[in-house]
PyMOL commands that place a pseudoatom at each C-alpha (Angstrom):
pseudoatom trace, name=CA, resn=UNK, resi=1, chain=A, elem=C, hetatm=0, pos=[0.097, -0.077, 0.062]
pseudoatom trace, name=CA, resn=UNK, resi=2, chain=A, elem=C, hetatm=0, pos=[1.680, 3.507, -1.213]
pseudoatom trace, name=CA, resn=UNK, resi=3, chain=A, elem=C, hetatm=0, pos=[2.748, 6.019, 1.654]
pseudoatom trace, name=CA, resn=UNK, resi=4, chain=A, elem=C, hetatm=0, pos=[0.122, 8.550, 0.240]
pseudoatom trace, name=CA, resn=UNK, resi=5, chain=A, elem=C, hetatm=0, pos=[-3.194, 6.025, 0.347]
pseudoatom trace, name=CA, resn=UNK, resi=6, chain=A, elem=C, hetatm=0, pos=[-5.822, 6.645, 3.568]
pseudoatom trace, name=CA, resn=UNK, resi=7, chain=A, elem=C, hetatm=0, pos=[-7.041, 3.114, 5.157]
pseudoatom trace, name=CA, resn=UNK, resi=8, chain=A, elem=C, hetatm=0, pos=[-10.598, 2.836, 5.326]
pseudoatom trace, name=CA, resn=UNK, resi=9, chain=A, elem=C, hetatm=0, pos=[-11.585, 2.703, 9.570]
pseudoatom trace, name=CA, resn=UNK, resi=10, chain=A, elem=C, hetatm=0, pos=[-15.058, 1.753, 8.064]
pseudoatom trace, name=CA, resn=UNK, resi=11, chain=A, elem=C, hetatm=0, pos=[-17.654, 1.898, 5.338]
pseudoatom trace, name=CA, resn=UNK, resi=12, chain=A, elem=C, hetatm=0, pos=[-21.054, 2.033, 6.682]
pseudoatom trace, name=CA, resn=UNK, resi=13, chain=A, elem=C, hetatm=0, pos=[-22.274, 0.190, 3.767]
pseudoatom trace, name=CA, resn=UNK, resi=14, chain=A, elem=C, hetatm=0, pos=[-20.495, -3.268, 3.780]
pseudoatom trace, name=CA, resn=UNK, resi=15, chain=A, elem=C, hetatm=0, pos=[-21.592, -5.331, 6.996]
pseudoatom trace, name=CA, resn=UNK, resi=16, chain=A, elem=C, hetatm=0, pos=[-19.295, -6.520, 9.266]
pseudoatom trace, name=CA, resn=UNK, resi=17, chain=A, elem=C, hetatm=0, pos=[-18.190, -9.619, 10.890]
pseudoatom trace, name=CA, resn=UNK, resi=18, chain=A, elem=C, hetatm=0, pos=[-20.561, -9.260, 14.021]
pseudoatom trace, name=CA, resn=UNK, resi=19, chain=A, elem=C, hetatm=0, pos=[-24.100, -9.273, 10.952]
pseudoatom trace, name=CA, resn=UNK, resi=20, chain=A, elem=C, hetatm=0, pos=[-24.595, -5.243, 11.742]
pseudoatom trace, name=CA, resn=UNK, resi=21, chain=A, elem=C, hetatm=0, pos=[-23.311, -1.824, 10.194]
pseudoatom trace, name=CA, resn=UNK, resi=22, chain=A, elem=C, hetatm=0, pos=[-21.436, 0.887, 11.985]
pseudoatom trace, name=CA, resn=UNK, resi=23, chain=A, elem=C, hetatm=0, pos=[-22.762, 4.235, 10.300]
pseudoatom trace, name=CA, resn=UNK, resi=24, chain=A, elem=C, hetatm=0, pos=[-20.072, 6.436, 9.706]
pseudoatom trace, name=CA, resn=UNK, resi=25, chain=A, elem=C, hetatm=0, pos=[-21.477, 9.683, 10.634]
pseudoatom trace, name=CA, resn=UNK, resi=26, chain=A, elem=C, hetatm=0, pos=[-23.160, 8.417, 14.306]
pseudoatom trace, name=CA, resn=UNK, resi=27, chain=A, elem=C, hetatm=0, pos=[-19.403, 7.206, 15.330]
pseudoatom trace, name=CA, resn=UNK, resi=28, chain=A, elem=C, hetatm=0, pos=[-18.119, 10.455, 17.746]
pseudoatom trace, name=CA, resn=UNK, resi=29, chain=A, elem=C, hetatm=0, pos=[-14.343, 10.575, 17.215]
pseudoatom trace, name=CA, resn=UNK, resi=30, chain=A, elem=C, hetatm=0, pos=[-14.108, 12.331, 20.813]
pseudoatom trace, name=CA, resn=UNK, resi=31, chain=A, elem=C, hetatm=0, pos=[-11.772, 10.456, 22.350]
pseudoatom trace, name=CA, resn=UNK, resi=32, chain=A, elem=C, hetatm=0, pos=[-10.068, 9.445, 19.363]
pseudoatom trace, name=CA, resn=UNK, resi=33, chain=A, elem=C, hetatm=0, pos=[-8.900, 12.872, 18.101]
pseudoatom trace, name=CA, resn=UNK, resi=34, chain=A, elem=C, hetatm=0, pos=[-6.959, 13.075, 21.791]
pseudoatom trace, name=CA, resn=UNK, resi=35, chain=A, elem=C, hetatm=0, pos=[-4.690, 9.807, 21.051]
pseudoatom trace, name=CA, resn=UNK, resi=36, chain=A, elem=C, hetatm=0, pos=[-5.322, 8.044, 17.281]
pseudoatom trace, name=CA, resn=UNK, resi=37, chain=A, elem=C, hetatm=0, pos=[-3.038, 5.405, 18.888]
pseudoatom trace, name=CA, resn=UNK, resi=38, chain=A, elem=C, hetatm=0, pos=[-2.689, 2.617, 16.158]
pseudoatom trace, name=CA, resn=UNK, resi=39, chain=A, elem=C, hetatm=0, pos=[-2.414, -0.892, 17.788]
pseudoatom trace, name=CA, resn=UNK, resi=40, chain=A, elem=C, hetatm=0, pos=[-1.132, -4.100, 16.399]
pseudoatom trace, name=CA, resn=UNK, resi=41, chain=A, elem=C, hetatm=0, pos=[-3.767, -6.079, 16.331]
pseudoatom trace, name=CA, resn=UNK, resi=42, chain=A, elem=C, hetatm=0, pos=[-6.391, -4.586, 18.703]
pseudoatom trace, name=CA, resn=UNK, resi=43, chain=A, elem=C, hetatm=0, pos=[-3.118, -5.812, 21.926]
pseudoatom trace, name=CA, resn=UNK, resi=44, chain=A, elem=C, hetatm=0, pos=[-3.967, -2.503, 24.154]
pseudoatom trace, name=CA, resn=UNK, resi=45, chain=A, elem=C, hetatm=0, pos=[-0.206, -2.002, 25.365]
pseudoatom trace, name=CA, resn=UNK, resi=46, chain=A, elem=C, hetatm=0, pos=[2.413, -0.405, 24.898]
pseudoatom trace, name=CA, resn=UNK, resi=47, chain=A, elem=C, hetatm=0, pos=[4.568, -2.634, 23.495]
pseudoatom trace, name=CA, resn=UNK, resi=48, chain=A, elem=C, hetatm=0, pos=[1.535, -2.308, 20.703]
pseudoatom trace, name=CA, resn=UNK, resi=49, chain=A, elem=C, hetatm=0, pos=[1.662, 0.584, 19.566]
pseudoatom trace, name=CA, resn=UNK, resi=50, chain=A, elem=C, hetatm=0, pos=[2.772, 0.878, 15.911]
pseudoatom trace, name=CA, resn=UNK, resi=51, chain=A, elem=C, hetatm=0, pos=[2.384, 4.552, 15.776]
pseudoatom trace, name=CA, resn=UNK, resi=52, chain=A, elem=C, hetatm=0, pos=[-1.001, 7.016, 15.480]
pseudoatom trace, name=CA, resn=UNK, resi=53, chain=A, elem=C, hetatm=0, pos=[-3.327, 7.997, 12.813]
pseudoatom trace, name=CA, resn=UNK, resi=54, chain=A, elem=C, hetatm=0, pos=[-4.012, 11.613, 11.241]
pseudoatom trace, name=CA, resn=UNK, resi=55, chain=A, elem=C, hetatm=0, pos=[-5.733, 13.518, 8.605]
pseudoatom trace, name=CA, resn=UNK, resi=56, chain=A, elem=C, hetatm=0, pos=[-8.763, 11.291, 8.900]
pseudoatom trace, name=CA, resn=UNK, resi=57, chain=A, elem=C, hetatm=0, pos=[-11.727, 12.325, 7.232]
pseudoatom trace, name=CA, resn=UNK, resi=58, chain=A, elem=C, hetatm=0, pos=[-15.456, 10.933, 6.219]
pseudoatom trace, name=CA, resn=UNK, resi=59, chain=A, elem=C, hetatm=0, pos=[-16.376, 10.454, 2.685]
pseudoatom trace, name=CA, resn=UNK, resi=60, chain=A, elem=C, hetatm=0, pos=[-19.172, 8.440, 1.163]
pseudoatom trace, name=CA, resn=UNK, resi=61, chain=A, elem=C, hetatm=0, pos=[-20.337, 7.001, 4.336]
pseudoatom trace, name=CA, resn=UNK, resi=62, chain=A, elem=C, hetatm=0, pos=[-16.154, 5.936, 4.981]
pseudoatom trace, name=CA, resn=UNK, resi=63, chain=A, elem=C, hetatm=0, pos=[-14.204, 6.904, 7.601]
pseudoatom trace, name=CA, resn=UNK, resi=64, chain=A, elem=C, hetatm=0, pos=[-10.951, 6.693, 6.379]
pseudoatom trace, name=CA, resn=UNK, resi=65, chain=A, elem=C, hetatm=0, pos=[-6.830, 7.786, 7.566]
pseudoatom trace, name=CA, resn=UNK, resi=66, chain=A, elem=C, hetatm=0, pos=[-4.049, 7.848, 7.530]
pseudoatom trace, name=CA, resn=UNK, resi=67, chain=A, elem=C, hetatm=0, pos=[-1.128, 6.198, 9.297]
pseudoatom trace, name=CA, resn=UNK, resi=68, chain=A, elem=C, hetatm=0, pos=[1.822, 7.404, 11.191]
pseudoatom trace, name=CA, resn=UNK, resi=69, chain=A, elem=C, hetatm=0, pos=[4.754, 4.276, 12.060]
pseudoatom trace, name=CA, resn=UNK, resi=70, chain=A, elem=C, hetatm=0, pos=[7.035, 5.026, 15.087]
pseudoatom trace, name=CA, resn=UNK, resi=71, chain=A, elem=C, hetatm=0, pos=[9.770, 3.921, 12.349]
pseudoatom trace, name=CA, resn=UNK, resi=72, chain=A, elem=C, hetatm=0, pos=[12.057, 3.704, 15.970]
pseudoatom trace, name=CA, resn=UNK, resi=73, chain=A, elem=C, hetatm=0, pos=[10.167, 1.142, 17.300]
pseudoatom trace, name=CA, resn=UNK, resi=74, chain=A, elem=C, hetatm=0, pos=[11.285, -2.542, 15.635]
pseudoatom trace, name=CA, resn=UNK, resi=75, chain=A, elem=C, hetatm=0, pos=[7.690, -4.016, 15.654]
pseudoatom trace, name=CA, resn=UNK, resi=76, chain=A, elem=C, hetatm=0, pos=[5.957, -1.141, 13.884]
pseudoatom trace, name=CA, resn=UNK, resi=77, chain=A, elem=C, hetatm=0, pos=[8.708, -0.676, 11.185]
pseudoatom trace, name=CA, resn=UNK, resi=78, chain=A, elem=C, hetatm=0, pos=[8.068, -4.525, 10.152]
pseudoatom trace, name=CA, resn=UNK, resi=79, chain=A, elem=C, hetatm=0, pos=[4.475, -4.065, 10.157]
pseudoatom trace, name=CA, resn=UNK, resi=80, chain=A, elem=C, hetatm=0, pos=[5.452, -0.053, 7.785]
pseudoatom trace, name=CA, resn=UNK, resi=81, chain=A, elem=C, hetatm=0, pos=[6.938, -2.461, 5.225]
pseudoatom trace, name=CA, resn=UNK, resi=82, chain=A, elem=C, hetatm=0, pos=[4.423, -5.247, 5.198]
pseudoatom trace, name=CA, resn=UNK, resi=83, chain=A, elem=C, hetatm=0, pos=[2.091, -2.079, 4.522]
pseudoatom trace, name=CA, resn=UNK, resi=84, chain=A, elem=C, hetatm=0, pos=[4.502, -0.050, 2.555]
pseudoatom trace, name=CA, resn=UNK, resi=85, chain=A, elem=C, hetatm=0, pos=[4.911, -2.826, 0.476]
pseudoatom trace, name=CA, resn=UNK, resi=86, chain=A, elem=C, hetatm=0, pos=[1.272, -4.119, 0.487]
pseudoatom trace, name=CA, resn=UNK, resi=87, chain=A, elem=C, hetatm=0, pos=[1.094, -6.871, 2.296]
pseudoatom trace, name=CA, resn=UNK, resi=88, chain=A, elem=C, hetatm=0, pos=[-1.264, -5.440, 4.310]
pseudoatom trace, name=CA, resn=UNK, resi=89, chain=A, elem=C, hetatm=0, pos=[-3.724, -3.567, 3.675]
pseudoatom trace, name=CA, resn=UNK, resi=90, chain=A, elem=C, hetatm=0, pos=[-6.400, -3.495, 6.785]
pseudoatom trace, name=CA, resn=UNK, resi=91, chain=A, elem=C, hetatm=0, pos=[-7.096, -1.860, 9.317]
pseudoatom trace, name=CA, resn=UNK, resi=92, chain=A, elem=C, hetatm=0, pos=[-9.850, -2.524, 12.467]
pseudoatom trace, name=CA, resn=UNK, resi=93, chain=A, elem=C, hetatm=0, pos=[-11.898, -0.473, 14.865]
pseudoatom trace, name=CA, resn=UNK, resi=94, chain=A, elem=C, hetatm=0, pos=[-11.957, -0.635, 18.170]
pseudoatom trace, name=CA, resn=UNK, resi=95, chain=A, elem=C, hetatm=0, pos=[-15.481, 1.414, 19.119]
pseudoatom trace, name=CA, resn=UNK, resi=96, chain=A, elem=C, hetatm=0, pos=[-16.967, 1.680, 22.539]
pseudoatom trace, name=CA, resn=UNK, resi=97, chain=A, elem=C, hetatm=0, pos=[-20.875, 1.590, 22.174]
pseudoatom trace, name=CA, resn=UNK, resi=98, chain=A, elem=C, hetatm=0, pos=[-24.076, 1.024, 24.077]
pseudoatom trace, name=CA, resn=UNK, resi=99, chain=A, elem=C, hetatm=0, pos=[-25.897, -1.266, 22.795]
pseudoatom trace, name=CA, resn=UNK, resi=100, chain=A, elem=C, hetatm=0, pos=[-29.732, 0.397, 22.993]
pseudoatom trace, name=CA, resn=UNK, resi=101, chain=A, elem=C, hetatm=0, pos=[-27.774, 2.613, 20.148]
pseudoatom trace, name=CA, resn=UNK, resi=102, chain=A, elem=C, hetatm=0, pos=[-27.815, -0.981, 18.031]
pseudoatom trace, name=CA, resn=UNK, resi=103, chain=A, elem=C, hetatm=0, pos=[-30.741, -1.913, 15.999]
pseudoatom trace, name=CA, resn=UNK, resi=104, chain=A, elem=C, hetatm=0, pos=[-32.544, -3.814, 14.005]
pseudoatom trace, name=CA, resn=UNK, resi=105, chain=A, elem=C, hetatm=0, pos=[-34.316, -2.987, 10.911]
pseudoatom trace, name=CA, resn=UNK, resi=106, chain=A, elem=C, hetatm=0, pos=[-35.770, -3.645, 7.509]
pseudoatom trace, name=CA, resn=UNK, resi=107, chain=A, elem=C, hetatm=0, pos=[-33.654, -6.768, 8.259]
pseudoatom trace, name=CA, resn=UNK, resi=108, chain=A, elem=C, hetatm=0, pos=[-30.746, -5.281, 8.663]
pseudoatom trace, name=CA, resn=UNK, resi=109, chain=A, elem=C, hetatm=0, pos=[-28.731, -4.641, 12.084]
pseudoatom trace, name=CA, resn=UNK, resi=110, chain=A, elem=C, hetatm=0, pos=[-27.262, -0.759, 12.241]
pseudoatom trace, name=CA, resn=UNK, resi=111, chain=A, elem=C, hetatm=0, pos=[-25.514, 0.736, 15.010]
pseudoatom trace, name=CA, resn=UNK, resi=112, chain=A, elem=C, hetatm=0, pos=[-26.286, 3.796, 15.088]
pseudoatom trace, name=CA, resn=UNK, resi=113, chain=A, elem=C, hetatm=0, pos=[-23.716, 5.524, 17.581]
pseudoatom trace, name=CA, resn=UNK, resi=114, chain=A, elem=C, hetatm=0, pos=[-20.737, 4.866, 18.341]
pseudoatom trace, name=CA, resn=UNK, resi=115, chain=A, elem=C, hetatm=0, pos=[-16.609, 5.894, 20.124]
pseudoatom trace, name=CA, resn=UNK, resi=116, chain=A, elem=C, hetatm=0, pos=[-13.699, 5.437, 18.822]
pseudoatom trace, name=CA, resn=UNK, resi=117, chain=A, elem=C, hetatm=0, pos=[-11.778, 3.900, 21.195]
pseudoatom trace, name=CA, resn=UNK, resi=118, chain=A, elem=C, hetatm=0, pos=[-9.165, 3.077, 18.444]
pseudoatom trace, name=CA, resn=UNK, resi=119, chain=A, elem=C, hetatm=0, pos=[-7.256, 1.710, 14.885]
pseudoatom trace, name=CA, resn=UNK, resi=120, chain=A, elem=C, hetatm=0, pos=[-5.027, -1.394, 14.804]
pseudoatom trace, name=CA, resn=UNK, resi=121, chain=A, elem=C, hetatm=0, pos=[-4.114, -2.475, 11.637]
pseudoatom trace, name=CA, resn=UNK, resi=122, chain=A, elem=C, hetatm=0, pos=[-4.432, -6.205, 11.341]
pseudoatom trace, name=CA, resn=UNK, resi=123, chain=A, elem=C, hetatm=0, pos=[-3.768, -9.185, 8.787]
pseudoatom trace, name=CA, resn=UNK, resi=124, chain=A, elem=C, hetatm=0, pos=[-7.963, -9.832, 8.224]
pseudoatom trace, name=CA, resn=UNK, resi=125, chain=A, elem=C, hetatm=0, pos=[-9.941, -6.480, 8.788]
pseudoatom trace, name=CA, resn=UNK, resi=126, chain=A, elem=C, hetatm=0, pos=[-13.745, -6.831, 9.810]
pseudoatom trace, name=CA, resn=UNK, resi=127, chain=A, elem=C, hetatm=0, pos=[-12.476, -11.070, 11.049]
pseudoatom trace, name=CA, resn=UNK, resi=128, chain=A, elem=C, hetatm=0, pos=[-14.971, -11.740, 14.100]
pseudoatom trace, name=CA, resn=UNK, resi=129, chain=A, elem=C, hetatm=0, pos=[-11.070, -12.169, 15.787]
pseudoatom trace, name=CA, resn=UNK, resi=130, chain=A, elem=C, hetatm=0, pos=[-10.271, -8.781, 15.011]
pseudoatom trace, name=CA, resn=UNK, resi=131, chain=A, elem=C, hetatm=0, pos=[-12.785, -6.264, 15.140]
pseudoatom trace, name=CA, resn=UNK, resi=132, chain=A, elem=C, hetatm=0, pos=[-13.086, -5.294, 18.651]
pseudoatom trace, name=CA, resn=UNK, resi=133, chain=A, elem=C, hetatm=0, pos=[-16.368, -4.243, 20.171]
pseudoatom trace, name=CA, resn=UNK, resi=134, chain=A, elem=C, hetatm=0, pos=[-15.891, -2.511, 24.168]
pseudoatom trace, name=CA, resn=UNK, resi=135, chain=A, elem=C, hetatm=0, pos=[-19.156, -1.985, 27.293]
pseudoatom trace, name=CA, resn=UNK, resi=136, chain=A, elem=C, hetatm=0, pos=[-18.788, 2.005, 28.061]
pseudoatom trace, name=CA, resn=UNK, resi=137, chain=A, elem=C, hetatm=0, pos=[-16.939, 0.181, 30.960]
pseudoatom trace, name=CA, resn=UNK, resi=138, chain=A, elem=C, hetatm=0, pos=[-14.165, -0.286, 28.129]
pseudoatom trace, name=CA, resn=UNK, resi=139, chain=A, elem=C, hetatm=0, pos=[-14.155, -3.938, 29.071]
pseudoatom trace, name=CA, resn=UNK, resi=140, chain=A, elem=C, hetatm=0, pos=[-14.595, -6.148, 25.676]
pseudoatom trace, name=CA, resn=UNK, resi=141, chain=A, elem=C, hetatm=0, pos=[-17.580, -7.817, 24.751]
pseudoatom trace, name=CA, resn=UNK, resi=142, chain=A, elem=C, hetatm=0, pos=[-17.765, -11.841, 24.162]
pseudoatom trace, name=CA, resn=UNK, resi=143, chain=A, elem=C, hetatm=0, pos=[-18.847, -12.871, 20.936]
pseudoatom trace, name=CA, resn=UNK, resi=144, chain=A, elem=C, hetatm=0, pos=[-21.690, -14.788, 22.851]
pseudoatom trace, name=CA, resn=UNK, resi=145, chain=A, elem=C, hetatm=0, pos=[-22.853, -11.927, 24.283]
pseudoatom trace, name=CA, resn=UNK, resi=146, chain=A, elem=C, hetatm=0, pos=[-23.095, -10.130, 20.704]
pseudoatom trace, name=CA, resn=UNK, resi=147, chain=A, elem=C, hetatm=0, pos=[-24.862, -12.911, 19.087]
pseudoatom trace, name=CA, resn=UNK, resi=148, chain=A, elem=C, hetatm=0, pos=[-27.357, -12.734, 22.228]
pseudoatom trace, name=CA, resn=UNK, resi=149, chain=A, elem=C, hetatm=0, pos=[-28.082, -9.112, 21.883]
pseudoatom trace, name=CA, resn=UNK, resi=150, chain=A, elem=C, hetatm=0, pos=[-28.653, -9.187, 17.857]
pseudoatom trace, name=CA, resn=UNK, resi=151, chain=A, elem=C, hetatm=0, pos=[-31.094, -12.503, 18.334]
pseudoatom trace, name=CA, resn=UNK, resi=152, chain=A, elem=C, hetatm=0, pos=[-32.812, -9.900, 21.195]
pseudoatom trace, name=CA, resn=UNK, resi=153, chain=A, elem=C, hetatm=0, pos=[-32.915, -7.053, 19.010]
pseudoatom trace, name=CA, resn=UNK, resi=154, chain=A, elem=C, hetatm=0, pos=[-34.449, -9.355, 16.437]
pseudoatom trace, name=CA, resn=UNK, resi=155, chain=A, elem=C, hetatm=0, pos=[-36.954, -10.180, 18.928]
pseudoatom trace, name=CA, resn=UNK, resi=156, chain=A, elem=C, hetatm=0, pos=[-37.795, -6.592, 20.131]
pseudoatom trace, name=CA, resn=UNK, resi=157, chain=A, elem=C, hetatm=0, pos=[-41.703, -5.033, 17.987]
pseudoatom trace, name=CA, resn=UNK, resi=158, chain=A, elem=C, hetatm=0, pos=[-39.865, -1.499, 16.691]
pseudoatom trace, name=CA, resn=UNK, resi=159, chain=A, elem=C, hetatm=0, pos=[-42.402, 1.139, 19.012]
pseudoatom trace, name=CA, resn=UNK, resi=160, chain=A, elem=C, hetatm=0, pos=[-42.422, 4.617, 17.334]
pseudoatom trace, name=CA, resn=UNK, resi=161, chain=A, elem=C, hetatm=0, pos=[-42.444, 7.396, 20.116]
pseudoatom trace, name=CA, resn=UNK, resi=162, chain=A, elem=C, hetatm=0, pos=[-42.904, 10.744, 20.178]
pseudoatom trace, name=CA, resn=UNK, resi=163, chain=A, elem=C, hetatm=0, pos=[-39.138, 11.077, 21.355]
pseudoatom trace, name=CA, resn=UNK, resi=164, chain=A, elem=C, hetatm=0, pos=[-37.566, 10.249, 18.241]
pseudoatom trace, name=CA, resn=UNK, resi=165, chain=A, elem=C, hetatm=0, pos=[-34.801, 11.779, 16.364]
pseudoatom trace, name=CA, resn=UNK, resi=166, chain=A, elem=C, hetatm=0, pos=[-34.368, 11.620, 12.296]
pseudoatom trace, name=CA, resn=UNK, resi=167, chain=A, elem=C, hetatm=0, pos=[-31.585, 11.218, 11.493]
pseudoatom trace, name=CA, resn=UNK, resi=168, chain=A, elem=C, hetatm=0, pos=[-30.056, 11.752, 7.729]
pseudoatom trace, name=CA, resn=UNK, resi=169, chain=A, elem=C, hetatm=0, pos=[-28.943, 8.951, 5.469]
pseudoatom trace, name=CA, resn=UNK, resi=170, chain=A, elem=C, hetatm=0, pos=[-27.444, 10.174, 1.888]
pseudoatom trace, name=CA, resn=UNK, resi=171, chain=A, elem=C, hetatm=0, pos=[-29.546, 7.987, -0.352]
pseudoatom trace, name=CA, resn=UNK, resi=172, chain=A, elem=C, hetatm=0, pos=[-26.229, 5.759, -1.102]
pseudoatom trace, name=CA, resn=UNK, resi=173, chain=A, elem=C, hetatm=0, pos=[-25.954, 4.899, 1.739]
pseudoatom trace, name=CA, resn=UNK, resi=174, chain=A, elem=C, hetatm=0, pos=[-29.714, 3.605, 1.998]
pseudoatom trace, name=CA, resn=UNK, resi=175, chain=A, elem=C, hetatm=0, pos=[-29.189, 1.948, -1.233]
pseudoatom trace, name=CA, resn=UNK, resi=176, chain=A, elem=C, hetatm=0, pos=[-25.872, 0.510, 0.402]
pseudoatom trace, name=CA, resn=UNK, resi=177, chain=A, elem=C, hetatm=0, pos=[-28.217, -0.914, 2.874]
pseudoatom trace, name=CA, resn=UNK, resi=178, chain=A, elem=C, hetatm=0, pos=[-30.798, -2.029, 0.781]
pseudoatom trace, name=CA, resn=UNK, resi=179, chain=A, elem=C, hetatm=0, pos=[-33.027, -0.138, 1.852]
pseudoatom trace, name=CA, resn=UNK, resi=180, chain=A, elem=C, hetatm=0, pos=[-35.414, 1.036, -0.742]
pseudoatom trace, name=CA, resn=UNK, resi=181, chain=A, elem=C, hetatm=0, pos=[-39.118, 3.246, -1.511]
pseudoatom trace, name=CA, resn=UNK, resi=182, chain=A, elem=C, hetatm=0, pos=[-40.629, 0.375, -0.091]
pseudoatom trace, name=CA, resn=UNK, resi=183, chain=A, elem=C, hetatm=0, pos=[-39.150, 0.490, 3.241]
pseudoatom trace, name=CA, resn=UNK, resi=184, chain=A, elem=C, hetatm=0, pos=[-41.432, 2.568, 5.799]
pseudoatom trace, name=CA, resn=UNK, resi=185, chain=A, elem=C, hetatm=0, pos=[-40.153, 6.076, 6.600]
pseudoatom trace, name=CA, resn=UNK, resi=186, chain=A, elem=C, hetatm=0, pos=[-40.468, 5.850, 10.500]
pseudoatom trace, name=CA, resn=UNK, resi=187, chain=A, elem=C, hetatm=0, pos=[-37.009, 2.831, 10.192]
pseudoatom trace, name=CA, resn=UNK, resi=188, chain=A, elem=C, hetatm=0, pos=[-34.696, 5.734, 9.139]
pseudoatom trace, name=CA, resn=UNK, resi=189, chain=A, elem=C, hetatm=0, pos=[-35.536, 6.747, 12.897]
pseudoatom trace, name=CA, resn=UNK, resi=190, chain=A, elem=C, hetatm=0, pos=[-33.505, 7.080, 15.877]
pseudoatom trace, name=CA, resn=UNK, resi=191, chain=A, elem=C, hetatm=0, pos=[-34.226, 5.938, 19.759]
pseudoatom trace, name=CA, resn=UNK, resi=192, chain=A, elem=C, hetatm=0, pos=[-33.445, 8.409, 22.017]
for i in range(1, 192): cmd.bond("trace and resi %d" % i, "trace and resi %d" % (i + 1))
show_as sticks, trace
zoom trace
């Protein structure tokens, strides 16, 4: 991967390995802006810090950013060489989210809001072993907890109430998510 090519942190049109879509505009970057750490495979320790990310931006439903490797570190240098040689092309977000922000609409699971904690360089992006999902307490969700959460959402009836806020998604995003003219307008609303 050339040095000037950004990594895609998130593409809201692609279902992740846990079976849901993350709405890019709903990703809070406040924590990440203060510490845009680049980890090796989501290993949260100082030895696994490969560098940091810069110049991140949102475009066409994608969150993208550029890696800056710590070339004084032996491991980071090895990983940078693999990236620059085009052998490693993937990254994966470590996010914190509230289960209430995951909804089931039109046969799809949508995560409306989350907080970006870190972005890791990984060999296989969006793989169950490399996507990290965290609770508000920074404790990682287990795969069983995620499955249970998704199954519980399928059982819930979606209720409309007066406290709903409208979210706006681009036509490209709606098309990518499989929504069409027959999708009810109420499915595009977010619960408080």
